[in-house]
N, C-alpha and C positions, 0 to 999 in steps of 0.2 A: 285191749278193751273189747267188750262184747258188742255185737251188732244186733239191732232190733229188726226182725224180719216179719213181714205181714203173715199172720197165721194161715190165710187162704193160699197165697202164692207159695208158701213153705211146703204145702202138701199137694201142689199141682202134679198130676200124673200118678199120685200114690193113692189118695182117697178122694181127691177133688178133680173135677173136670173143668175145662175152660168155659167161661161164660160167653165167649164169642166163638162159634164153630163154623168154619167155612169149608165147603166141599167143592172141589173142582173150580176154584177161583184164584188161580196163581197170579193172573194179571190184575192190574189196578189195585195193588195192595194199599197204596196211599189213600186212594179214593174210598175204599171200603172201610179202612180204619177211621178216616174222618167221618164217614157216615155213621159208624157205630157210636162214636163219641157224641155226635150231634143227636142221635136218637136217644141215648141215655140221658143227656143233659135236658132234652126236651121233656121226656117222660118224668124225670125226677122233679122238674118244676111244675108240670101239669098235674101230677098225681100226689103232690105234697099233702099230707094229712090223711091219705087213704091207706096207710100202713102197707106200703109196697116192700116186699122182702128182697126179691132179686129181679133183674131184667136180663134175660138171656136172648142172644141173637144167633140165628142159624141162617146161613146163606148157601145156595147152590147156583147152578147156571141160570135158573129161571125164577126162583122163589126166594123172597126175603121173609123169614118167619121171626116174629118177636113174641117172646113168652114172658108174661108179667105174672109174678106170684105175689098174691096179696091176701090179707085176712078179711078184706071187705070187697069181695068181687062184685057184689050187687051194686055198689056205688059206681063202679066203673062200667059194668055192662049196661045198667039202666033197664028201664021197662022195655020188654020185648027186644032187647039187644041194641036199641038205638044209640046208647052211650058208647058202646064198643065200636059201632060203625062210624060214629062221628069222630072218635079218637083216631081210628085208622085213617080216615080222610084227612085229618089234620097232620098226621105223620107224613102221608104222601105229599101233601101240599108243601110241608116244610122241606122235604127232600128235593122237590122240584125247585123250590125257591133257592135253595143252597146249591142246586145243580150237582146233586150227588146221586149215584146209582145209574141203572140202565133204563132206557125208555120203556122196554117191554117187560120190566120186572114186576112180578106179582107180589104184593105185600099181604101177609097174613098176620093177624093179631090174635094170640091165644091168652085167655085169662085163666089162671089156676088159683085154687083156694089153698091157703096155708091152714092146715087143720089145727095146729097147736101154736098160736101166736106167742104165748108166754115162753116158749122154748126157742124162739127165733131171735137172734141177736139184733138184726136190723129193725124188727118191729118193736122190740123192747127199748132200743135206743130212741125210737120215735115216740113211744109212750112216755118215756122220761122227759123228752124235749117238750111234749105237749103239756105235761104237768108244770114244768119250769116256766113255760110261756104264759100259763094261767097265774103266775106269781105265787104258787104254792111254796112252802118252805122246802129247800132243796134236800135237806137231810131226811125229811119225812118221805119225800117222793122217792129218793134212792133206796131208803130202807124198806119201804113197802114193796117196791118193784123187785128188789133182790129176794125178799121172802116169798113173793108170788112166784118168781121163777124157780126157786128151790123147792116149792111145793109140787112141781111137776116131777113125776117119778122118772122121766127120761133124763133129767138133768143131774149131773154129778158135781158141778161146780159153776159158780158165776162170779164175775168181778166187774164192777162199774166204777169208772172214773169220770168226775165232772170237773171242769176247769174254766176259769174266767173270773169275772167280778161276781163271785157267789154272794147272794143276798144283797146285791147292790153295793158291796164294799168298794172302796176307792183303789185298793190294791188287789190285783188278780192272784189267785192261788188255785190249788187243786186238792180235791178230796177223793179218796178211794174207799170203797166198801167191798168186801169179799167174803163169800161163803163157799165151802168145799175146796176143791183143788183145780188148778188150771195148768196141766202139763204142756207148756208151749213147745218144748223141744222134742216131744215124742211124735214121730210121723204118723203113727196109727191112731193117735188121739183125735177124736172128732171135736175140734175146737172151732166155734163160729166167732167171728169178730166183726164189729160194725162201728162206724163213726157217724155222728149226727151233730147238727148245730141247732141250738135253741136261740131264736132271734128275739132279743129283749130290747127295750128302749135304750138301756145304758150299755149295750154291746152284746155280742154273741157269746153263748156259753158252749164249750165243746163237751161232747159226751162220747165216751168209749165203752163198749160192752164186749166182754168175753163170756162165752157159754160153752161148757164142756159137757158132752153127752156120752162119754164112755169111749172105749177103744173099738176100732173096726178091724177084724181079723179075716172075715170069711171071703170078702170080694175085693177086687181091684177095680180101677176105673175101666169101664167097658164091660163089666160083668164077668171077668175071668176069675176062676177060682185061684186063690193064693196057696 
């Protein structure tokens, strides 16, 4: 029987880089891993609805750098940057409360803008979830989003699966819509994958999105020529 592999981890070290990168921090592995998980869980809850794509964490001996990619950077940064400062202070307070990290560690928060949200699997899954939470018909939401994604010239294929009590039905089921192709077993294929949950009164609906943007031949992770 075949095994299902996460498209991101399947390409680690080939066309994808790790989302947690530590330099010169061989000690305290358990503590740093717990800290990364706490930071991600905290930001995912705090920034829900702000179309966050990825959260990357970099550590060295003195600095903890958190990189948040979003299509709505203005909502996080706020006027004159006070929103980003407040969010950073909340992260520092949470880490101190959980007793994670070092006392003299400097925390930096960088907010990056996603230029093309319709071609980003994480943001697309959140857009679908937002439509479902507004109680719009799920078939219309999925069809419109798939067509909007395929209208982007960078995208070669898209697949969306929604599962749960669709339309408020008493029996859970799943429906899939696909356009183009999704070569999941090709290492050089640039396939993005995301999961999201839409929270409705009668239960959560699961959303999975795959987006294929073509093959990558020219570079490897780290910028080396292949």
